[in-house]
C-alpha positions in Angstrom: 0.0 0.0 0.0 3.0 2.3 0.1 2.8 2.9 -3.6 -0.8 4.1 -3.5 -0.2 7.9 -3.3 2.3 10.7 -2.6 0.0 12.4 -0.1 -0.9 11.6 3.5 -4.6 12.6 3.6 -7.8 12.6 1.7 -10.4 15.4 1.5 -14.0 14.2 2.1 -17.1 15.8 0.7 -18.5 18.6 2.9 -22.3 18.7 3.4 -22.3 22.5 3.3 -20.1 25.5 2.9 -21.8 27.9 5.3 -21.2 27.5 9.1 -24.9 27.4 9.9 -25.5 24.4 7.6 -22.4 22.7 8.9 -23.8 22.9 12.4 -27.2 21.8 11.2 -25.5 18.7 9.7 -23.6 18.1 13.0 -26.8 18.2 15.1 -28.8 16.1 12.6 -26.2 13.4 12.5 -25.7 13.6 16.2 -29.5 12.9 16.7 -29.4 10.0 14.3 -26.2 8.6 15.9 -27.6 8.8 19.4 -30.9 7.2 18.3 -28.9 4.3 16.8 -26.7 4.0 19.8 -29.7 3.9 22.2 -31.9 1.5 20.2 -29.1 -1.0 19.4 -27.7 -0.8 23.0 -31.2 -1.5 24.4 -31.5 -4.6 22.2 -28.0 -5.9 23.0 -28.6 -5.4 26.8 -32.1 -6.9 26.7 -31.0 -10.0 24.7 -27.9 -10.5 26.9 -29.7 -10.1 30.2 -33.1 -11.7 29.6 -32.8 -15.5 29.6 -36.2 -15.7 27.8 -34.4 -14.2 24.8 -31.5 -16.7 24.7 -32.8 -18.2 21.5 -31.2 -18.4 18.0 -33.4 -15.6 16.6 -32.3 -13.1 19.3 -28.7 -14.3 19.3 -28.5 -13.3 15.6 -30.4 -10.1 16.4 -27.8 -9.3 19.0 -25.1 -9.8 16.3 -27.1 -7.5 13.9 -27.3 -4.8 16.6 -23.5 -5.0 17.2 -22.9 -4.7 13.5 -25.2 -1.7 13.2 -23.4 0.1 16.0 -20.1 -0.6 14.3 -21.2 0.5 10.9 -22.6 3.9 12.0 -19.7 4.5 14.3 -17.3 4.0 11.4 -18.7 6.8 9.3 -20.8 9.3 11.3 -18.5 10.5 14.1 -15.7 11.5 11.7 -18.2 13.4 9.5 -19.6 15.2 12.6 -16.1 16.1 13.8 -15.3 17.5 10.3 -18.4 19.6 10.3 -17.8 20.9 13.8 -14.2 21.8 13.2 -14.9 23.1 9.6 -12.5 20.7 7.9 -12.7 18.0 5.3 -9.5 16.1 6.0 -9.0 12.5 6.9 -5.6 10.9 7.1 -4.5 8.3 4.6 -4.4 5.5 7.1 -7.6 6.8 8.7 -9.3 6.4 5.3 -7.9 2.9 4.9 -9.2 2.0 8.4 -12.6 3.4 7.6 -12.8 1.4 4.3 -11.8 -1.8 6.1 -14.2 -1.5 9.0 -17.1 -0.3 6.8 -16.9 -3.1 4.3 -16.0 -5.7 6.9 -19.1 -4.8 8.9 -21.4 -4.4 5.9 -20.4 -7.8 4.5 -20.8 -9.4 7.9 -24.3 -7.9 8.3 -25.4 -9.2 4.9 -24.2 -12.7 6.0 -26.0 -12.5 9.3 -29.2 -11.4 7.6 -28.8 -14.5 5.3 -28.4 -16.8 8.3 -31.4 -15.2 10.0 -33.5 -16.0 6.9 -32.3 -19.6 7.3 -33.3 -19.5 11.0 -36.8 -18.3 10.1 -37.1 -21.1 7.4 -36.1 -23.8 9.8 -38.4 -22.5 12.6 -41.5 -22.4 10.3 -40.9 -25.1 7.7 -39.1 -27.6 9.9 -40.3 -26.9 13.5 -39.8 -30.4 14.8 -36.1 -30.3 13.8 -35.5 -26.7 14.9 -33.8 -27.6 18.2 -31.4 -30.0 16.5 -30.5 -27.9 13.5 -30.3 -24.5 15.3 -28.5 -25.7 18.4 -26.2 -23.3 20.3 -23.1 -24.8 18.8 -24.5 -24.5 15.2 -25.5 -20.9 15.9 -22.1 -19.9 17.1 -20.5 -21.6 14.1 -22.7 -19.7 11.7 -22.1 -16.4 13.4 -18.4 -17.0 13.5 -18.4 -17.9 9.8 -20.3 -14.6 9.0 -17.8 -12.5 11.0 -14.8 -14.3 9.5 -16.1 -14.0 5.9 -16.8 -10.3 6.5 -13.3 -9.8 7.9 -11.7 -11.5 4.8 -14.0 -9.4 2.5 -12.9 -6.2 4.2 -9.3 -7.1 4.2 -9.2 -8.1 0.5 -11.0 -5.0 -0.7 -8.9 -2.6 1.5 -5.6 -4.1 0.5 -6.6 -4.2 -3.2 -8.0 -0.6 -3.2 -5.1 1.0 -1.5 -2.5 -0.8 -3.6 -3.8 1.0 -6.7 -1.9 4.1 -7.6 -3.8 7.3 -7.2 -3.0 10.1 -9.7 -6.2 12.2 -9.9 -6.0 14.1 -6.7 -7.1 13.3 -3.2 -10.7 14.6 -3.1 -13.2 11.9 -2.3 -16.7 12.9 -3.4 -18.4 11.3 -0.4 -18.7 12.1 3.3 -16.8 8.9 4.1 -14.1 6.8 2.4 -16.1 4.7 -0.1 -14.4 2.4 -2.5 -16.1 3.5 -5.8 -15.2 7.1 -5.0 -11.6 6.2 -4.3 -11.4 4.2 -7.5 -12.3 7.3 -9.4 -9.0 8.8 -8.2 -6.9 5.9 -9.5 -4.9 6.0 -12.7 -6.5 4.7 -15.9 -6.7 0.9 -16.2 -5.2 0.5 -12.7 -8.5 -0.4 -11.1 -9.3 -3.5 -13.3 -8.2 -5.9 -10.5 -10.5 -4.2 -7.9 -13.3 -4.2 -10.4 -12.8 -8.0 -10.8 -13.1 -8.4 -7.1 -16.2 -6.3 -7.0 -17.8 -8.5 -9.7 -17.0 -11.6 -7.6 -18.5 -9.9 -4.6 -21.7 -9.0 -6.5 -22.0 -12.7 -7.6 -21.7 -13.8 -4.0 -24.2 -11.1 -2.8 -26.6 -12.2 -5.5 -26.3 -15.8 -4.3 -27.2 -14.7 -0.8 -30.1 -12.7 -2.2 -31.5 -15.7 -4.1 -31.1 -17.9 -1.0 -33.1 -15.3 1.1 -35.9 -15.1 -1.6 -36.2 -18.9 -1.9 -36.3 -19.2 1.9 -39.2 -16.7 2.1 -41.1 -18.3 -0.8 -41.1 -21.6 1.1 -41.9 -19.8 4.4 -44.9 -18.0 3.0 -46.1 -21.2 1.3 -46.2 -22.9 4.6 -47.6 -19.9 6.5 -50.6 -19.6 4.1 -51.5 -23.2 4.8 -51.7 -22.7 8.6 -55.4 -23.1 9.4 -55.7 -20.8 12.4 -55.5 -17.0 11.9 -53.6 -16.7 15.2 -51.0 -19.1 13.9 -50.6 -17.2 10.7 -50.3 -13.9 12.6 -47.6 -15.3 14.9 -45.6 -16.6 11.9 -45.9 -13.3 10.0 -44.8 -11.4 13.2 -41.7 -13.6 13.3 -40.8 -12.9 9.7 -41.9 -9.4 8.8 -39.3 -7.4 10.8 -36.5 -9.4 9.3 -38.0 -9.1 5.8 -38.3 -5.3 6.3 -34.7 -5.0 7.4 -33.5 -7.1 4.5 -35.5 -5.1 2.0 -34.2 -1.8 3.3 -30.6 -3.1 3.3 -30.7 -4.7 -0.2 -32.7 -2.0 -1.9 -30.4 0.9 -0.8 -27.2 -1.1 -1.5 -28.4 -2.1 -5.0 -29.3 1.5 -5.8 -26.0 2.8 -4.5 -23.8 0.3 -6.4 -25.8 -0.7 -9.4 -27.4 2.6 -10.5 -26.6 3.7 -14.1 -23.7 6.1 -14.4 -26.1 8.6 -16.1 -27.9 8.9 -12.7 -24.8 9.6 -10.8 -24.2 13.1 -9.3 -22.5 14.3 -6.1 -25.8 15.2 -4.5 -27.6 11.9 -5.4 -24.5 9.8 -4.3 -24.5 11.7 -1.0 -28.2 11.1 -0.4 -28.0 7.4 -1.3 -24.9 6.9 0.9 -26.8 8.4 3.9 -29.8 6.1 3.1 -27.7 2.9 3.2 -24.9 3.8 5.6 -26.7 6.0 8.2 -30.4 5.3 8.2 -30.6 1.5 8.6 -28.6 1.3 11.8 -31.0 3.8 13.4 -34.2 2.3 12.0 -33.5 -1.4 12.4 -34.1 -1.4 16.2 -37.4 0.3 15.7 -38.4 -2.2 13.0 -37.6 -5.2 15.2 -39.2 -3.9 18.4 -42.4 -2.6 16.7 -44.1 -6.0 16.2 -42.1 -8.0 18.7 -43.9 -8.6 22.1 -41.0 -10.4 23.7 -38.6 -7.6 22.9 -41.1 -5.0 24.1 -41.5 -6.8 27.4 -37.8 -7.0 27.7 -37.5 -3.3 27.0 -40.1 -2.5 29.7 -38.0 -4.4 32.2 -34.8 -2.9 30.9 -33.7 -1.2 34.2 -34.3 -4.4 36.1 -32.4 -6.4 33.5 -29.5 -4.0 33.7 -29.4 -4.3 37.4 -29.4 -8.1 37.1 -26.5 -7.9 34.6 -24.5 -5.6 36.9 -25.1 -8.0 39.8 -23.9 -11.0 37.7 -20.9 -8.9 36.6 
């Protein structure tokens, strides 16, 4: 990575030039960040402390909340700090670290969402074998595989991206270090290798997407055959939050990375980046708690659960 550039920092895209709008951006991002911090922390604490929630579904939900916290903490605090201090700079190695953590956590989150779809499939389509298939050891292995694959994904992309020579300046047209924007700064034809890796990544992502779609086709086929309305309602309540989170995640990601070049503009790229990098970590806890009675009950008793956790600690 030492041959990547002759400078030691990148310049990120500023949300505004006037001081008033910079402060508005800071307070807006601060509100979103605190909401994400509070919502995901409540879910993590509730799942960790309430033994009724020690099930595969909530185990993976805990992993998802950890990933959401990491994703939003990778991009938003630096952007807020830049607006507050009226600067655009991020160090070269800070940019590399941001790229690694962002794509590591993003890939891991996609893997966890895929595993959660499998968990819902087994729970509804093969309920008699659920305890055997989704045992604690199997869940830990699946979570570990998701985190390990995400780590490898982030490492490969970061090493590959920052080994490409940059010869078109150091201005990144985004509020955080994003690979497509960094590739725009590379020398002509030097980014072919990274594009090849991106194509492979898209193929793997498409495979996960097909797996999720097929899982839900079979889930809804079984659910619609349930004779009682209460049974159908319970099954839908188990699946709809996950389906909503997956839809939000995939739709924003696809639009961000697969939109035609003719639609690309600095303002649109900025809005889309906020939609897929900032909004989901803040909205996901709300989606999961909205139709989830067990999680609501755990949240109601959150102070007591916290006290129990502190006592155990």
